[in-house]
C-alpha positions as CSV (number, residue, x, y, z in Angstrom):
1,M,5.8,-7.7,-5.8
2,I,8.5,-10.0,-4.3
3,W,12.3,-10.3,-4.5
4,S,15.1,-11.6,-2.3
5,D,14.1,-13.7,0.7
6,A,12.5,-11.3,3.1
7,Y,9.1,-12.8,2.1
8,G,8.3,-16.2,0.5
9,D,5.9,-17.8,-1.8
10,A,3.5,-18.5,1.1
11,D,3.1,-14.8,1.7
12,C,2.1,-14.3,-2.0
13,N,-0.3,-17.2,-1.8
14,R,-2.0,-15.8,1.3
15,L,-2.8,-12.6,-0.5
16,I,-3.8,-14.5,-3.7
17,R,-6.2,-16.7,-1.7
18,T,-7.8,-13.9,0.3
19,A,-8.1,-11.6,-2.7
20,H,-10.1,-14.2,-4.6
21,A,-12.1,-15.1,-1.5
22,H,-13.3,-11.5,-0.9
23,S,-13.5,-10.0,-4.4
24,S,-16.2,-11.3,-6.7
25,S,-15.2,-8.9,-9.5
26,L,-11.5,-9.8,-9.4
27,K,-10.1,-10.6,-12.9
28,G,-6.8,-12.0,-11.6
29,V,-3.6,-11.5,-9.6
30,V,-0.2,-10.5,-11.0
31,V,2.9,-11.3,-9.0
32,L,5.9,-9.2,-10.0
33,S,9.0,-11.1,-9.1
34,D,12.8,-11.3,-9.6
35,R,12.2,-14.9,-10.8
36,T,9.2,-16.6,-12.4
37,N,9.5,-20.2,-11.1
38,R,7.9,-19.5,-7.7
39,Q,5.5,-22.1,-6.3
40,L,2.4,-19.9,-6.5
41,D,-1.3,-20.4,-6.6
42,A,-2.2,-21.4,-10.1
43,R,-4.6,-18.5,-10.4
44,A,-1.7,-16.0,-10.3
45,I,0.2,-14.6,-13.3
46,Q,3.9,-14.6,-12.6
47,S,5.5,-11.6,-14.3
48,P,9.2,-10.5,-14.1
49,I,10.1,-7.2,-12.6
50,A,11.1,-4.8,-15.4
51,V,14.8,-5.3,-16.2
52,D,15.7,-1.6,-15.7
53,F,14.2,-1.7,-12.2
54,D,15.5,-5.2,-11.2
55,R,18.8,-3.8,-9.9
56,P,20.5,-3.9,-6.5
57,E,20.5,-0.2,-6.0
58,H,16.7,0.0,-6.5
59,K,16.1,-2.7,-3.8
60,K,17.3,-0.9,-0.7
61,N,16.3,2.1,1.4
62,G,13.3,3.7,-0.4
63,L,12.9,0.7,-2.7
64,A,12.7,2.5,-6.0
65,V,11.9,-0.9,-7.6
66,K,8.3,-0.4,-6.6
67,I,8.0,2.5,-8.9
68,S,7.9,-0.1,-11.8
69,L,4.5,-1.4,-10.9
70,F,2.5,1.3,-12.7
71,E,3.3,-0.2,-16.1
72,I,2.7,-4.0,-16.1
73,D,3.3,-5.6,-19.4
74,A,1.0,-8.5,-18.6
75,L,-2.0,-6.2,-18.3
76,P,-3.7,-3.9,-20.9
77,A,-3.3,-0.1,-20.5
78,G,-6.1,1.4,-18.4
79,A,-6.8,-1.8,-16.5
80,P,-7.9,-1.0,-12.9
81,C,-5.3,-2.4,-10.4
82,V,-4.9,-2.6,-6.7
83,Y,-1.4,-3.1,-5.4
84,V,-1.0,-4.6,-1.9
85,D,2.3,-5.0,0.1
86,L,3.1,-8.5,1.2
87,D,2.9,-7.5,4.9
88,S,-0.8,-6.7,4.5
89,A,-4.1,-8.5,5.1
90,I,-7.0,-8.4,2.7
91,I,-10.2,-8.6,4.7
92,G,-12.7,-7.1,2.2
93,D,-13.7,-6.6,-1.4
94,L,-10.8,-5.1,-3.4
95,G,-13.4,-3.9,-5.9
96,Q,-14.2,-1.1,-3.5
97,L,-10.7,0.2,-4.1
98,A,-10.5,-0.5,-7.8
99,V,-13.7,1.5,-8.4
100,L,-12.0,4.6,-7.1
101,T,-9.9,4.6,-10.3
102,R,-13.0,5.7,-12.2
103,H,-12.6,9.1,-10.4
104,G,-8.8,9.4,-10.7
105,P,-6.0,7.3,-12.0
106,L,-3.9,7.1,-8.9
107,W,-4.8,6.6,-5.2
108,T,-2.4,6.0,-2.2
109,L,-2.4,5.8,1.5
110,P,-2.3,9.3,3.0
111,T,0.0,10.1,5.9
112,S,-0.6,12.6,8.8
113,R,1.3,15.2,6.7
114,A,-0.1,14.3,3.3
115,R,-3.7,15.1,2.6
116,F,-3.4,15.5,-1.2
117,S,-5.9,18.3,-1.2
118,A,-6.5,21.2,-3.6
119,W,-4.2,23.3,-1.4
120,S,-1.3,20.8,-1.6
121,R,-1.7,20.8,-5.4
122,L,-1.6,24.6,-5.5
123,R,1.4,24.7,-3.2
124,W,3.2,22.2,-5.5
125,R,2.5,24.4,-8.5
126,L,3.4,27.7,-6.8
127,S,6.7,26.2,-5.5
128,G,7.7,24.9,-8.9
129,G,7.5,21.3,-7.7
130,R,9.7,21.8,-4.7
131,R,6.9,21.4,-2.1
132,Y,4.7,18.3,-2.3
133,D,3.0,15.7,-0.2
134,A,4.1,12.0,-0.1
135,G,1.9,9.1,1.0
136,N,2.7,5.5,1.9
137,S,3.2,3.0,-0.9
138,S,1.9,-0.1,1.0
139,I,-1.4,0.1,-1.0
140,F,-2.2,1.7,-4.4
141,A,-5.3,1.8,-6.5
142,Y,-4.5,2.9,-10.1
143,R,-5.0,2.4,-13.8
144,N,-2.2,0.4,-15.5
145,A,0.0,2.6,-17.6
146,F,-2.1,5.7,-17.2
147,P,-0.6,8.8,-19.0
148,G,2.0,10.4,-16.9
149,N,2.4,7.5,-14.5
150,P,5.4,7.3,-12.1
151,T,7.0,4.5,-14.0
152,V,7.2,6.3,-17.3
153,K,8.3,9.5,-15.5
154,F,11.1,7.7,-13.7
155,R,12.4,6.2,-16.9
156,A,12.3,9.5,-18.7
157,R,13.5,11.5,-15.8
158,T,10.7,13.8,-16.8
159,P,11.0,17.1,-15.0
160,V,8.0,18.4,-12.9
161,L,7.4,22.0,-13.6
162,G,10.9,22.3,-15.0
163,Q,12.6,20.8,-11.9
164,A,14.5,17.5,-12.3
165,A,14.2,14.8,-9.6
166,S,17.0,14.7,-7.1
167,D,18.8,11.4,-6.2
168,I,16.9,11.5,-2.9
169,I,13.5,11.6,-4.6
170,R,14.5,9.1,-7.3
171,G,15.7,6.6,-4.6
172,N,12.4,6.6,-2.6
173,D,9.2,5.3,-4.0
174,D,6.9,7.3,-1.7
175,L,8.7,10.5,-2.5
176,F,8.9,10.0,-6.2
177,V,5.3,9.0,-6.6
178,G,4.2,12.0,-4.6
179,W,6.6,14.4,-6.4
180,S,5.9,13.2,-9.9
181,C,2.1,12.9,-9.7
182,Q,1.1,15.5,-7.1
183,D,-1.5,16.9,-9.5
184,T,-3.0,13.4,-10.0
185,I,-2.7,11.4,-6.8
186,R,-5.6,11.1,-4.4
187,P,-5.9,9.7,-0.8
188,L,-7.4,6.3,-0.2
189,P,-10.4,6.6,2.2
190,S,-9.5,5.6,5.8
191,N,-12.6,3.5,6.0
192,L,-11.2,1.2,3.2
193,A,-7.5,1.0,3.7
194,V,-5.2,1.7,6.7
195,R,-1.9,1.0,8.3
196,F,-2.5,-1.1,11.4
197,R,-0.2,0.8,13.7
198,I,-1.7,4.2,12.7
199,E,-5.3,3.1,12.8
200,F,-5.3,0.8,15.8
201,L,-2.5,2.0,18.1
202,E,-2.3,5.2,20.1
203,L,0.2,6.8,22.5
204,S,-2.1,6.1,25.4
205,L,-4.5,3.3,26.0
206,W,-7.3,5.6,27.1
207,L,-7.1,7.5,23.8
208,N,-7.2,4.1,22.1
209,Q,-10.4,3.3,23.9
210,I,-12.0,6.5,22.7
211,K,-10.8,6.0,19.2
212,A,-12.0,2.4,19.1
213,L,-15.5,3.6,20.1
214,L,-15.7,6.5,17.6
215,R,-14.2,4.5,14.7
216,R,-15.9,1.1,15.2
217,K,-18.6,1.6,12.6
218,K,-16.2,2.8,9.9
219,R,-13.7,0.0,10.6
220,Q,-16.3,-2.6,9.5
221,D,-15.8,-1.5,5.9
222,L,-12.0,-2.0,5.8
223,V,-10.7,-3.8,2.8
224,V,-6.9,-3.9,3.4
225,I,-4.8,-3.4,6.5
226,T,-1.0,-3.0,6.2
227,F,1.1,-4.3,9.1
228,D,4.2,-2.2,8.5
229,G,6.8,-1.5,11.2
230,A,9.3,-3.9,12.7
231,L,7.2,-4.6,15.9
232,T,3.8,-5.0,14.1
233,K,4.6,-7.4,11.2
234,P,2.0,-10.0,10.3
235,D,3.7,-12.9,12.2
236,V,3.7,-10.8,15.4
237,I,0.1,-9.9,15.1
238,A,-1.0,-13.4,14.2
239,G,0.7,-14.7,17.3
240,L,-0.9,-12.3,19.8
241,S,-2.9,-13.7,22.8
242,D,-6.2,-12.2,24.0
243,G,-5.6,-8.9,25.8
244,E,-1.9,-8.9,25.0
245,L,-0.3,-5.4,24.6
246,V,1.0,-4.6,21.2
247,T,3.4,-1.7,20.7
248,D,5.1,-0.1,17.7
249,H,8.5,1.5,17.5
250,H,7.1,4.9,18.2
251,G,5.5,3.8,21.5
252,R,2.0,3.6,20.1
253,R,0.1,0.8,21.8
254,A,-3.2,-1.1,22.1
255,R,-4.6,-4.2,23.7
256,W,-5.4,-7.1,21.4
257,T,-9.1,-7.2,22.3
258,D,-12.1,-7.3,20.2
259,F,-13.2,-3.9,21.4
260,Q,-9.9,-2.1,20.6
261,M,-9.6,-3.9,17.3
262,G,-13.1,-2.8,16.3
263,G,-14.4,-6.4,16.3
264,L,-12.0,-7.3,13.5
265,R,-9.7,-9.7,15.2
266,A,-11.1,-12.8,13.6
267,R,-11.0,-11.1,10.1
268,M,-7.4,-10.0,10.7
269,R,-6.3,-13.5,11.8
270,A,-8.0,-15.0,8.7
271,G,-6.3,-12.5,6.5
272,L,-2.9,-13.2,8.0
273,R,-3.2,-17.0,8.1
274,R,-0.8,-18.7,5.6
């Protein structure tokens, strides 16, 4: 999904190219955009963002415009989809994420406070929808237009357990998806999809060393890495020198070495190369 000028056609083409390069079962790529005359890889389908979501108030703060991606007119209902933010790198087979939709219609990146467990679903029900977990919307695996999806609930303002969504929830894609689909949403496995600054950076370098050792084997299966955060955007990571210190806005840090990156530096660079 792309609008405005924060990202360009080259960012879309990078993801299109790497998606096809790694995913043998890939049926195609859809780019949702505010205009359909972009200079994109010919293998991509350019599809307009739904009119009712393509509005200025939906493109700021929590980016409610992203809630529209669960009903894509260019695809049949039930089609397995993987959504990837433009500040991400595809380094593995997206089919490993798509196959998860056989076991549930909606999967998202968990956060430290969002486990999407049986307990969180019970808490959501007992609280009448007031207490819920929200993930991170950089990556989704889902089935297009699945019954009760966030897009249709947003449009209908469908209450959850009798409670209507507040303006705060409706203005934030993470919050709305978690709130509206708490009984459905599941966490993406951390060996398949991660946020770079959460997976690879720690508050101390010695802790990072230990984590790099313990997580090295599981990191080899990673499919998508998202480089969110102002100090860890793709252009920053792609320009790092060997051994250079990388830090996020919370003070997490790591050395740009093969060891601390789990041996994935070359794959990350290839995934970030335009």
